[in-house]
N, C-alpha and C positions, 0 to 999 in steps of 0.2 A: 477975780476981776478977768485973769487971763484964761480961765476955763468958760468963764461967761462969752467972750469975744470967740473961742473956738466953738462952741455951740451957736453962736448967731453965724458965723460962717458957715457951717455945716448946713444948718436949716436954708440960708441964701442959695447955697450950692444944689440942695436938693429941689428947692423952688425953680431954680432955673432949669434942672435937668429936666422935671416934670413938665417943664413949659416947652421944652424943645424934643421931648421924648420920641413924638411922632413926627420930627420934622429931619433936617440934616445938619450934621456939623462940619464945620471947616477949620483947619488947622494951617495957619497962613496965607488964608484966603476970605474976606468976607463974603464971597458968592461961592458958595460949595455947589457943586454939580448936585442938580436934582434926584439924578438916578445914584447917588451914592449917599449912604448914612453916615460916612465919613470921609472927607475930602482934604488929602495932606499935600502941601505945596510948598517947596524950599528950592532956593538957588543952590546951596552947597551943604543940605542935610539929606537924610535918607532915613528909611523906616529901619528899626533894629527888631527882629523876630528873636523871641527866647533862643537862648542856644545852651543845648542839652546834648550829653554823650547818649550812646544807643541805651545804655543801662539806665539813665535817669527817664529816657523816654518812655522806655519799656515799665517803667514804674507808674506812670500816670494812669489812674484810676478812672476807669469808664470814659476814655475820650470823646470826645464828641465828632460826629462826623466833620471833616473839614479842617480840624484843629489841625493846624500847622506849625513845625518846629524847624530849625536849622540844627543837623546832626554835626558834632563836632569830632567825632572818632570814625574809624574804619573807613565807609563809603560816605565820606563827608557831602554836605550838600541840603537842600530843604525838601522835606517829607511832610506828608500832609497824610492825616487818617482817613479812608474811605469807607470805614462803617464796620471795617472787619479786620484789616492789616495797615501797615504803614507801608505808604508807596513813595517813592524818590521823584523829586521834581527836577532833580538835575544831579550828573554826576560832581565829583572833584573839579574836573576840567570846565564846568559851567556849560555842558553842551545840553541845550534845551530842548525836550521831548514832550510829546503829547501827555503821556500818562506814565509811561515806565523807560528807564535809561536803558533797557536793553532792547527798546523799539528800533528799527531799521527805518531810515529814511526813503522814501519812495525815488528820491531824486539822487540816490547814490549815498555813500559814506565814504571818509579818508580816516585815515589813523587807526583802524582797527586793529586787533591783535588776535589771529587764529585759533589761540587756545582758550582765550574767552569771549570773543566774539562772532556768533555765529547762528545761523536759523537752524532750529532742531528742537529736540528735546534732552532733558538730563536724565530721564526715568526711562524704565521699558515699553513705554506707551508709542505707539505708530504716529509717523507724522504724515498728516493727510493735507492734499490740496482740493480745492472743487471749485466747479465752474457753474453757476446757475443752480447753487446748492448740491450738486451732482459730483461725486468724487471723480478726480480726476490726477490723481497723484496718491500714490500710497507707499510708503517706507516701514519696515518693521524689522523688528528681531528675528521673525521667522522666515526671514531670508526671501519673502515675496518683494518684488521691486515690479510697481506698476505706474506708467504714465500714459494719459490720454483721456479722453473725456469717457466717462461712465467704466473705463478700462479695471477689470477685476472689479466690478460694481460692489459684489457681495463677498467677497473672495475673503477678507479680512475677518469676517466674522465666524468663518469656519475653521477648520483645523489644518489647512493646507499649508507645506511649506514649498520654499523651493522655486516659485512660480516667477516668471518676466514675461511682462507684458508692456509694448509700447504699440500704441495706436487705439482709434475710436473702435470702443464698443468690445476690445479684446477679453477674451475671458470673462466676459459682461455679467453671467450667470452664474458662473461656478462656486459652488460652495465646497468642493473638495477634489482631490487628484493634484500629485506633486510633480514638481521638477517638469513643469510646461515651459515652455519659450514660444510666445506668440508676438509677432512682430509685422505690423502692418494692420491695413483696415478691417475690421471685424473678423480678424484670426481667432478661431477657438473662440467664438463669439458663444455656441451652445453647449461647451464641455460643462460637464457635470462633474464627472468621477474620474475621467481618463488621466492618466498619468504619464511621464516620460515622453511627450508628444513636442514636435519641433514643427512650426507654421510660419513660413517666412512669405509675404506677399498677401495682397488684398484678398479676404476671404478663403484662404487656405483653411482646409479643415474646418471649413463653418460649421457643418452641421454634426461634427463629433461629438459624441455624448461621454461615452464609457470608452473609446478605443483607445489603445494603448501602444507606445513605441512605434508611433508613426513618425514618419520625416515628410514634410509637404513643402516645397520650393517653387513658387510662381504663384502666380493670379488663377484663383479658382483650383489648385492642385488638391487631390483630394477633398474636393467641396463636398459631396455627397455622403462620405464616408459618417456612419454612425457609431458603428461598435467595432468594425474591424482592426485588427491592429498588426504592428509589426512590418506596415507599408512603407516603400519608398517611390514618393512620386516627385518628380524633376522637370518642371517645365510648367507653361501656363496651361491649364485644363488638363494636366495629367491626371489621369485614373478620377476623372471628375465626377461620374455617376455612380459607382459603385458604394454600396450602403455597409457591408459586412464582410468582405474579402479579407485574407491574411497572406502574409508572406509576398505580396506583390512588389515586383521592381518594375517602375515604369518611368523611360528615361527619354525625354522629348516631348514637344509641344504637341498636347490632345494624344498624347500615345495612351492607351489603353482609356480612351474616353468613354466608352459604355462598358467596359469590361466587370463583370460581377463576381468572378471566379475567385480562385486562391492560388498562389506559388506560382504567378504567371511571371513571364519576364518581357518587356517589351522593349525595344531599343530604335528609336526615329520617330521621325516627326509621323503622328497618327499611327504608329506602329499597333497593331491589335486594336486598332479603334472600337471595332465591333465584336471581339472575341467575349463570348460568354461562359466559356467553359474553363476549367482549370489546367494548371500544369503544361501551359502552352509557350513556346519559343517566338518571338516575330522580331526580325530585323529588316525593317523598312523605312521608307520616305515619304510613304503615303499609306492611307487607308485600304489599300488592295487586299484582296483576299486570297492573292498568290504572291507573298511576301518574298524578297530575295532568300531569307533564311527560314524555314520553319521547321518547329520542332514541338516534340511532345514526352515531357519528361516522365510520365507515367508509362510510356510503350518503349522509351529508351532510343528513340531514333530520330534525325534531323535529315531535312531534305534541304539542298541547296538547289536555287534557281525557281522559276514561277511555276510550279507543279499545281495544275489545273484541280481543283477541288473533285471534280470526277475521276480524278486517279487516286483516291483516297483509298478505294478498294483495292487498288494494285498494290499501295504503299502498305495496306494492312496484310497483304498476301507476302510481301517479300518480309516485311518484320517478322509474319511468323515463323519464316526461317531463320531466324536469328541477326538480321542485318540491321545495321543499326545509321547507317548513312546511304541517303538517295540523292543522287547529282543527275540532273536534267541537263544533256548536252553534252556531259562527257569530262574527262580530266586528262590535262595535258600536263605530263609531268616526265623527268629524266630518266627515273629509276622507280621501280616498282618493287617491293622485297617483300616474300610472303613468309611469315615464319609459321611452322606446323605446332601443335600441340604436342604430339608424340610421333612414334613410329610406325603405327598402325594408320598414320594418315596418309602414308607412301607405299607405292605398289611393288615393292621387295616381296610381299607376300606370294606373288605370281611364281616365283622358284621355289615354292616350298612343293614337295612332293606331293601333299594331299591336294594341292589347289592343281597343279597340273594333272593329277588323277580325275577331276571334274571338269577338264576343258572340253567344251564341246569339239567335235571334230568340223572340219572345213566344211563337210556335205550340211551337216546342222547350223552352221553359221550360214551359208547359202540360203537354207530354207527360211530362217529367222529373217534375214532382210529381205527376202521376196515376200514375204508374209508382212512385217512392221516396218519395212523403207529405214530402218536406223540400224546400228550394230547393237549386240546385246550389252546390257550395262551403261549405253549411251540416252542421254535424253533426247528426244523428239524436239522436232523445230516448234511444236506447239508448246510444249513443257519450258522451253527457251524463254517464248514469249510470256508463258504465265508467270514463272517462278525465278528468271534470270538465272545467270551463272555464277557462281562461285568460284574466283581463280583458283584456290587452292584446290578444291574437289575437283575442278575440272582439267587443272595438270595432273591431279593422283590418275584420272578416268583416261587422259591422252597417255601415260606412261603404262597404264596396266594393257591398254591395247598394244602399245609398242613392244612391250614384253612378251605378251601374248602371240605376236606376228613372229617376235623372234625365235620362240619356242616352235612355232609352225616350221620355220625355215630351218631352225637346226633337225627337226624330224625330216624335213624334206630333203636335207643336205645328206642325212643318212641314209634314205632310199635311194638317193642318186647315186652314190658311192657304191653301195650292194650292187645296184644295176650294172655299173660301168666293171665292178669285179667280175660280176656273173657273166658280162658281155665278152671280156676279155678271155674267159675260159672257154667260152664257146667258140671263138674265134680260134685259139689253139686246137681245139679239137677238129 
């Protein structure tokens, strides 16, 4: 009989279930919410979810997507199956998050532990930030550090290492090149394979593609450089236009602005502004063609003063004689000392017997001066204008003439003494 009642109850229950299967059920309420298939209400009780250890949870066969349990060991809390893995709904401290307990709040977090709470990765994959789906931050184990909209846009897919970029579009197209530093708007934006470059300032080294070992500091410094290397440009628009020069040093705003050569040194505002050749030195504070100091490293000479360009032929003539410094306007100094290279650079040879035997007679000297208007072995006035005067050689020349004059006087003294003696002898007779 008991078995009969049990079967009857089961049939009645199933009949009731089938009648409400397409509706909703309420427990603790006669009016369940239409949006819920099951509506639970209680003033002093709750809903108890199955409690499982992580081992039992992982033993569930083919868990349905959305299946939920409460985990009782390790990281305790509510977990749900998302179709591929178990995800937590809360930590042990019941801190509620959207999907993952490791998520950070957009309004700030408290009670974090830097040993376990951080933004980043736990493997060797890079950390990337994006704006409008465009890379705007990149951190990776290859030591590249990139921040700014499209900064290092494709650098992460190459083999480049050691690059640092901060600013809009820096290193934007680079797929190679190592150890570059780009700080400022569009610095090194076109670099492809250049390495060891430093660009600080908006559009510094903007056009560089393969140039290496360059340093550009200032707005548009070395902007036009494409392949040149080992250049130093400090100042806004310094070495602005050159595309491939090497080993230039330019310090000063707009210094070397249009320079295209190599191995130049420009110091001062607009110094060497239009210089297109190589191996030049300019020290100036304007784009003048006659700077305070101008030099030519290849010819190994320096001019001081605003020497006109028309005097270059004269400068060349002077340097042809081995001179290295031209000073316009003279030099004021308390002392000048000239050191000779050897004893042959002085006039002691005048007293050698071989020299005295070749000396011109006074009559021959007189004849030479009448014809040439200057002493033998002494430059003419025109020679002095054309070639200048070298202090050591001139001093030697003067000493030669003084010593020759002394020899003439010694001979004359001998002749005078002989005449006196002869005169005394005639008097006695």
